[in-house]
C-alpha positions as CSV (number, residue, x, y, z in Angstrom):
1,M,-15.0,10.7,-0.8
2,E,-17.1,8.0,-2.4
3,P,-17.0,6.2,-4.7
4,P,-13.3,5.4,-4.7
5,V,-11.2,6.3,-7.7
6,A,-9.8,2.7,-7.8
7,E,-9.6,-0.4,-5.8
8,Q,-6.6,-2.8,-5.8
9,K,-5.5,-6.0,-4.1
10,I,-1.9,-7.0,-3.8
11,T,-0.7,-10.3,-2.4
12,D,2.3,-10.2,-0.1
13,G,5.0,-12.7,0.1
14,S,8.1,-11.2,-1.3
15,S,7.9,-7.4,-1.9
16,T,5.0,-6.9,-4.3
17,Q,4.1,-3.5,-5.8
18,S,0.6,-2.2,-6.5
19,A,-0.2,-0.6,-9.8
20,A,0.6,3.2,-9.9
21,F,-2.0,5.3,-8.2
22,S,-4.2,7.6,-10.3
23,A,-3.4,11.3,-10.6
24,K,-6.7,11.8,-8.7
25,T,-5.6,9.6,-5.7
26,R,-5.3,11.7,-2.5
27,M,-5.7,9.1,0.1
28,V,-5.4,5.3,0.2
29,R,-6.9,2.8,2.7
30,I,-4.8,-0.2,3.5
31,H,-6.4,-3.2,5.1
32,T,-4.4,-6.4,5.8
33,D,-5.4,-10.0,6.1
34,S,-2.0,-11.0,7.4
35,I,1.0,-9.5,9.2
36,C,3.0,-7.5,6.6
37,S,5.1,-4.4,6.1
38,I,4.4,-1.7,3.6
39,E,6.4,1.0,1.8
40,F,5.2,3.9,-0.4
41,G,7.2,5.5,-3.3
42,T,7.6,5.6,-7.1
43,N,9.5,2.3,-7.0
44,P,8.9,1.0,-3.5
45,T,10.5,-2.1,-2.0
46,A,8.9,-3.3,1.3
47,T,11.2,-5.0,3.8
48,T,10.6,-6.5,7.2
49,S,12.1,-3.2,8.5
50,T,9.5,-0.9,6.9
51,A,6.1,0.1,8.5
52,R,4.6,-3.1,10.0
53,M,0.8,-3.8,10.1
54,V,-0.9,-6.6,12.0
55,A,-3.5,-8.9,10.5
56,G,-6.9,-7.2,10.3
57,Q,-5.4,-3.7,10.7
58,T,-6.8,-0.8,8.6
59,E,-4.9,2.4,8.0
60,Y,-5.4,5.5,5.9
61,H,-2.5,7.2,4.2
62,G,-2.4,10.6,2.4
63,V,-0.2,10.3,-0.7
64,T,1.8,12.7,-2.8
65,L,0.0,13.9,-5.9
66,N,2.2,11.9,-8.2
67,T,0.9,9.6,-10.9
68,G,3.9,7.2,-10.3
69,M,3.2,6.6,-6.6
70,M,2.7,3.0,-5.5
71,V,2.6,0.9,-2.3
72,A,4.5,-2.4,-1.8
73,A,3.9,-5.1,0.7
74,I,5.9,-8.0,2.1
75,T,5.0,-10.8,4.6
76,N,6.3,-10.1,8.1
77,T,6.0,-11.8,11.5
């Protein structure tokens, strides 16, 4: 569906959380500029053991209808 409900940019390094998703958010598109790991939840902490993405990768994730849902990212190798 276009246009998107919201757009966010987070900078990885140590685990960094996004802002909480809107109650209207059903799907998120994650695109990475660097190798990182991501984690979804209401208070997520990404670690180098969570889902890894390569630089330039794009993924779509369906999310729970929960206004407190966020994504966190951390730099990985």
